[in-house]
C-alpha positions in Angstrom: 29.5 -47.9 10.5 28.2 -45.2 8.0 24.7 -45.5 9.4 25.7 -43.8 12.6 27.0 -40.7 10.8 23.9 -40.7 8.5 21.6 -40.8 11.4 23.5 -38.1 13.2 23.0 -35.9 10.1 19.4 -36.7 10.2 19.1 -35.7 13.8 20.9 -32.4 13.0 18.6 -31.3 10.2 15.4 -32.3 12.1 16.6 -30.3 15.1 17.1 -27.3 12.8 13.6 -27.7 11.5 12.2 -27.9 15.0 14.1 -24.7 15.8 12.4 -22.9 12.9 9.0 -24.2 13.9 9.6 -23.0 17.5 10.6 -19.6 16.2 7.4 -19.4 14.2 5.2 -20.4 17.1 7.0 -18.0 19.4 6.2 -15.1 17.0 2.6 -16.0 16.3 1.5 -12.7 17.8 4.4 -10.5 16.4 3.2 -7.7 14.1 4.3 -8.2 10.5 6.2 -11.4 11.3 6.8 -13.8 8.4 7.2 -17.5 9.1 10.3 -19.5 8.3 10.3 -22.8 6.4 13.1 -25.3 6.4 13.7 -27.5 3.4 16.1 -30.5 3.2 18.2 -32.0 0.4 20.3 -35.1 0.0 23.9 -35.1 1.1 26.8 -36.5 -1.0 26.9 -40.1 -2.2 29.6 -42.8 -2.1 29.6 -44.7 -5.4 30.6 -48.3 -4.9 29.8 -49.2 -8.5 29.0 -46.9 -11.3 26.2 -47.9 -13.7 27.4 -49.4 -17.0 26.0 -51.0 -20.1 26.6 -54.4 -18.5 25.2 -53.4 -15.1 22.8 -50.5 -15.7 22.1 -50.2 -12.0 25.0 -49.1 -9.9 25.6 -49.1 -6.2 25.5 -45.7 -4.4 25.3 -45.2 -0.6 23.9 -41.9 0.6 25.4 -40.1 3.7 22.1 -38.6 4.9 20.5 -35.2 4.4 21.3 -31.6 4.9 19.4 -28.4 5.4 19.0 -26.8 2.0 17.3 -23.6 3.0 15.5 -21.9 5.9 13.7 -19.2 4.0 11.1 -16.6 4.8 7.6 -17.2 3.6 6.4 -13.8 2.3 2.7 -14.4 2.2 0.0 -11.9 3.3 -0.9 -11.8 7.0 -4.4 -11.0 8.3 -5.2 -7.4 9.0 -6.5 -6.3 12.4 -8.2 -3.0 12.9 -6.8 -0.8 15.7 -8.3 2.7 15.0 -4.9 4.3 15.5 -4.0 6.6 12.6 -0.3 5.9 12.9 -0.8 2.1 12.7 -0.3 1.2 9.0 -0.7 -2.2 7.4 0.4 -3.2 3.9 -2.1 -5.2 1.8 -0.1 -6.7 -1.1 3.5 -6.9 -2.1 6.0 -4.5 -0.7 7.7 -3.2 2.4 7.9 0.1 4.4 11.2 1.9 3.9 12.9 3.1 7.1 15.9 5.2 7.8 18.2 3.5 10.3 20.7 6.2 11.1 21.4 6.8 7.5 21.0 3.2 6.3 17.9 1.9 4.6 16.1 -1.0 6.1 12.7 -2.5 5.3 9.8 -3.8 7.4 6.2 -5.1 7.1 5.5 -4.1 10.7 3.5 -0.8 10.7 3.1 -0.2 14.4 4.4 3.4 14.0 4.1 6.4 16.3 5.0 10.1 16.3 7.9 11.5 18.2 7.8 14.9 20.0 8.6 16.7 16.7 6.0 14.9 14.6 8.4 12.4 12.9 6.7 9.2 11.9 8.9 6.5 13.5 8.9 2.8 14.5 9.4 1.5 18.1 13.2 1.8 17.6 13.0 5.5 16.5 13.7 4.8 12.8 12.0 7.3 10.5 9.5 6.2 7.9 10.5 7.3 4.4 8.3 8.9 1.7 7.7 11.9 -0.5 7.1 15.0 1.7 5.8 18.5 1.3 6.5 21.7 3.1 4.2 22.7 6.0 5.8 26.2 6.1 4.6 27.2 2.7 1.1 27.9 1.5 1.9 25.9 -1.7 3.7 23.1 0.2 1.6 20.1 -0.9 3.7 17.1 -1.5 4.2 16.3 -5.2 2.1 13.3 -6.2 4.7 10.8 -7.6 2.0 9.0 -9.6 3.1 5.7 -10.8 6.7 6.8 -11.3 9.6 6.3 -8.9 10.4 9.6 -7.1 13.9 11.1 -7.5 14.3 11.4 -3.7 12.5 10.2 -0.6 12.7 11.8 2.9 11.7 11.3 6.5 7.9 11.7 6.9 6.8 14.3 9.5 3.2 15.1 10.5 3.3 18.7 11.8 1.1 20.1 14.5 0.4 23.2 12.2 0.8 24.3 8.6 0.7 27.6 6.6 -2.5 28.0 4.6 -4.1 30.6 2.4 -7.5 32.1 3.1 -10.0 32.7 0.3 -8.8 35.6 -1.9 -9.5 39.1 -0.7 -9.1 41.7 -3.4 -6.9 44.8 -2.9 -9.2 47.9 -2.8 -9.4 51.6 -1.9 -7.8 54.8 -3.2 -6.3 57.9 -1.6 -6.5 61.4 -2.8 -3.4 63.6 -2.9 -2.9 67.3 -2.9 -0.3 69.4 -4.6 2.3 67.6 -2.4 1.2 64.3 -4.0 0.7 62.9 -0.5 -2.3 60.9 0.8 -4.5 62.7 3.2 -4.7 61.9 6.9 -7.4 59.3 7.6 -7.4 57.8 4.1 -6.9 54.0 3.8 -5.4 51.4 1.6 -6.7 47.8 1.9 -4.3 45.0 0.8 -5.8 41.6 1.3 -6.7 41.4 5.0 -4.4 44.3 5.9 -5.7 47.9 6.2 -3.2 50.8 6.2 -4.5 54.1 7.6 -2.5 57.4 7.0 -1.9 59.5 10.1 0.1 62.6 10.9 2.8 61.9 13.4 5.4 64.6 12.7 8.1 62.2 11.6 9.2 59.9 8.9 6.7 57.2 7.7 6.6 54.5 10.3 4.0 51.8 11.0 2.2 51.3 14.3 -0.6 49.1 15.4 -3.8 51.1 15.0 -7.4 50.5 16.2 -9.7 47.8 15.0 -6.7 45.8 13.6 -5.6 48.6 11.3 -2.0 49.6 10.7 -1.1 53.2 10.9 1.2 54.9 8.4 2.8 58.1 9.6 3.0 61.0 7.2 4.7 64.4 7.1 4.8 67.2 4.5 8.0 65.7 3.1 6.9 62.1 2.8 7.6 60.6 -0.6 6.0 57.8 -2.5 9.2 55.8 -2.0 9.0 56.2 1.7 5.4 55.1 1.7 6.4 52.0 -0.3 9.2 51.1 2.0 7.1 51.5 5.0 4.4 49.3 3.6 6.8 46.7 2.3 8.7 46.5 5.5 5.8 45.8 7.7 5.8 42.3 9.1 2.0 42.0 9.3 1.8 42.6 5.6 4.4 40.1 4.5 3.4 37.5 7.0 -0.3 37.6 6.2 -0.3 38.1 2.5 3.3 37.6 1.4 3.2 40.9 -0.5 6.3 43.1 -0.7 6.6 46.7 -1.9 8.9 48.5 -4.2 8.8 51.8 -6.1 9.9 53.3 -9.3 9.1 56.9 -10.0 5.6 57.6 -8.8 4.5 53.9 -8.9 4.4 51.8 -5.7 4.3 48.1 -6.8 3.1 45.5 -4.3 4.4 42.2 -5.5 3.0 38.7 -5.0 4.7 36.3 -2.6 5.5 34.1 -5.6 7.5 35.9 -8.3 5.0 36.7 -11.0 4.6 38.5 -14.2 3.8 42.2 -14.5 0.1 41.4 -14.7 0.3 39.6 -11.4 1.3 42.5 -9.3 -0.7 45.1 -7.4 0.2 48.7 -8.3 -0.4 51.8 -6.1 0.1 54.7 -8.5 0.8 58.2 -7.0 -0.3 60.9 -9.4 -1.1 64.6 -9.2 -4.8 63.7 -8.9 -4.5 60.8 -6.5 -3.0 57.5 -5.4 -4.9 54.6 -7.0 -4.8 50.9 -6.1 -5.4 48.4 -8.8 -5.2 44.6 -9.3 -4.9 42.5 -12.4 -8.2 41.8 -14.1 -7.8 38.0 -13.5 -7.2 38.5 -9.8 -4.6 35.7 -9.9 -1.0 35.6 -9.0 1.8 33.5 -10.5 0.8 29.8 -10.7 -2.9 30.6 -10.6 -2.9 31.3 -6.8 -5.4 34.0 -5.8 -4.3 36.7 -3.4 -5.4 35.8 0.1 -4.3 35.9 3.7 -1.6 33.4 4.8 -2.2 32.0 8.3 -0.9 29.2 10.5 -3.5 26.5 11.0 -3.4 23.9 13.7 -3.8 20.3 12.6 -7.1 19.0 13.9 -6.8 15.5 12.3 -5.0 13.6 9.5 -5.6 10.5 7.4 -3.5 8.1 5.4 -5.1 6.9 2.2 -4.8 3.6 0.4 -2.2 5.2 -1.9 -0.2 6.3 1.2 -1.3 10.0 0.8 -1.1 11.8 4.2 -3.8 14.5 4.3 -3.8 17.1 7.1 -7.1 18.8 8.1 -6.7 22.3 9.5 -8.7 24.2 12.2 -10.6 26.1 9.5 -11.3 23.1 7.3 -8.3 23.6 4.9 -6.7 20.4 3.7 -3.0 20.0 3.1 -1.3 16.9 1.5 1.9 16.7 3.5 3.3 13.5 2.1 3.1 10.0 0.6 4.2 6.8 2.3 6.4 5.0 -0.2 6.6 1.2 -0.6 9.6 -0.8 -1.8 9.1 -4.0 -3.7 11.6 -6.8 -4.6 11.7 -9.3 -7.4 12.7 -12.0 -4.8 11.6 -10.8 -1.3 12.3 -14.2 0.2 16.0 -13.5 -0.2 15.9 -10.4 2.1 18.0 -10.9 5.2 16.3 -10.7 8.6 18.2 -8.7 11.2 15.7 -8.8 14.0 13.1 -6.3 15.3 10.9 -7.0 12.3 13.5 -5.5 10.0 15.1 -6.7 6.8 18.2 -5.6 4.8 18.7 -6.0 1.1 20.7 -8.7 -0.5 21.8 -9.1 -4.1 19.6 -12.1 -4.5 16.5 -10.0 -3.5 17.3 -7.1 -5.9 20.3 -4.8 -6.5 20.1 -1.8 -4.2 21.7 1.3 -5.6 21.8 3.8 -2.8 20.1 5.8 -0.1 17.4 7.3 -2.3 17.4 5.6 -5.7 16.5 2.1 -6.6 17.2 -0.1 -9.6 14.5 -1.8 -11.7 14.6 -4.9 -9.4 14.2 -2.8 -6.2 11.8 0.1 -6.6 9.9 2.5 -4.5 6.5 3.7 -5.7 3.4 5.2 -4.4 1.3 2.6 -2.6 -1.4 1.0 -4.7 0.3 1.6 -8.0 1.9 -0.8 -10.4 1.1 -3.8 -8.2 2.6 -2.3 -5.1 0.8 -2.9 -1.8 -1.9 -0.6 -0.6 -1.7 1.1 2.8 -4.4 0.4 5.3 -4.5 3.1 8.0 -5.6 2.3 11.5 -4.7 -1.4 11.1 -1.8 -3.8 11.6 -0.7 -6.8 9.7 -0.6 -9.9 11.9 1.9 -12.8 11.6 1.3 -15.2 8.8 1.9 -18.2 11.1 -0.8 -20.9 10.9 -0.6 -22.7 14.2 -2.4 -25.8 13.0 0.2 -26.2 10.2 3.0 -25.6 12.6 1.8 -28.3 15.1 1.3 -30.7 12.2 4.9 -30.0 11.0 6.2 -30.4 14.5 4.6 -33.8 14.8 6.1 -35.0 11.5 9.5 -33.5 12.4 9.4 -35.1 15.8 8.8 -38.5 14.3 11.6 -38.0 11.9 13.9 -37.1 14.8 12.8 -40.2 16.7 13.4 -42.4 13.7 16.9 -41.1 13.2 17.6 -41.7 16.9 16.3 -45.2 16.5 18.8 -45.8 13.7 21.6 -44.8 16.1 20.4 -47.2 18.8 20.0 -50.0 16.1 23.5 -49.3 14.8 24.8 -49.4 18.3 23.2 -52.8 18.9 24.7 -54.1 15.6 28.2 -52.9 16.7 27.6 -54.5 20.1 26.8 -57.8 18.4 30.1 -57.6 16.4 32.0 -56.8 19.5 30.5 -59.9 21.3 31.6 -62.2 18.5 35.0 -62.6 20.2 33.5 -64.2 23.3 
């Protein structure tokens, strides 16, 4: 009796729908969870009589239904404020990009944290990806990708400190030389925040820590301009604090900017018969428009993540550094992403062709948050599950009735068969 098999198929698909509903209800409080929805379609038909011109209505018997899809509903979940800076929620279309041991995975769950080295990670230790800058450079702000896709994305790290540059301090001072063309003991050269004082030490020019934060330069009767330049340029306090290095040619000691500049962007100490003079370019700027100042390490007092994913660090002296941008991936068909558990997805060809570890095709793109229709990043918040419990309970009731009705078909078919069996008595 075909009705038995048809009813069994009905039981099977309603059971699968109940399973999907149960999964939705179980994850009603899971961060970033997206509900599943089961849809059915007809199964194959047995044609007993095909329609014809004489009999326009044929005879076809269906064999029940089948589960057509159990897909993910990628609608926006509600946002809940947490006040934790590392908690990030996406408002709009897109996914966070994570590094899973070299493989790219995607997630809507933004319950991130920092590991002991400052890497922004999820609960499984996967790194959040984005455009990053260099905290070890005073010009290490991350490049704003604008509305374009960046060439590369990297793991995001929020450091505990960064190198910054103090306000510009002009190089100043001059030293008078005698017939030996040497500075006199006690005279000074000030370069940025570093002061060099000439002393007599009976040896070759060496540098020592002097009083009041000054650095002593030892002189002898045979000291040359080249020796002075080498002693200045080799001193760690100078290069670490100002990034200036020294070189010499003839009687000119040139103190060069930490960034390679043009001739007009150097500081020259010129040794002549009448004196040693220190001068700076009239503009007072180095290559790239950076004024000469003091480099220092600043501890990070706080940081923020903007709607565009921009991560801004605030240093102990009030200096701001843009250390990175959280990038967002968007798909032309996000419903086709494959769930792998732990609030993670992997790409599939139906969602958008993925072209590698750092680059994306037109159908799968990473952009700065809040641009070109990509989701904005809400810092200090989490996206809740998009499960509507009232809808789930309503679907569960309807599905339960469908299951019961198919079970009733089985009992009715059994009764019919029993009637046929009893005909022989």
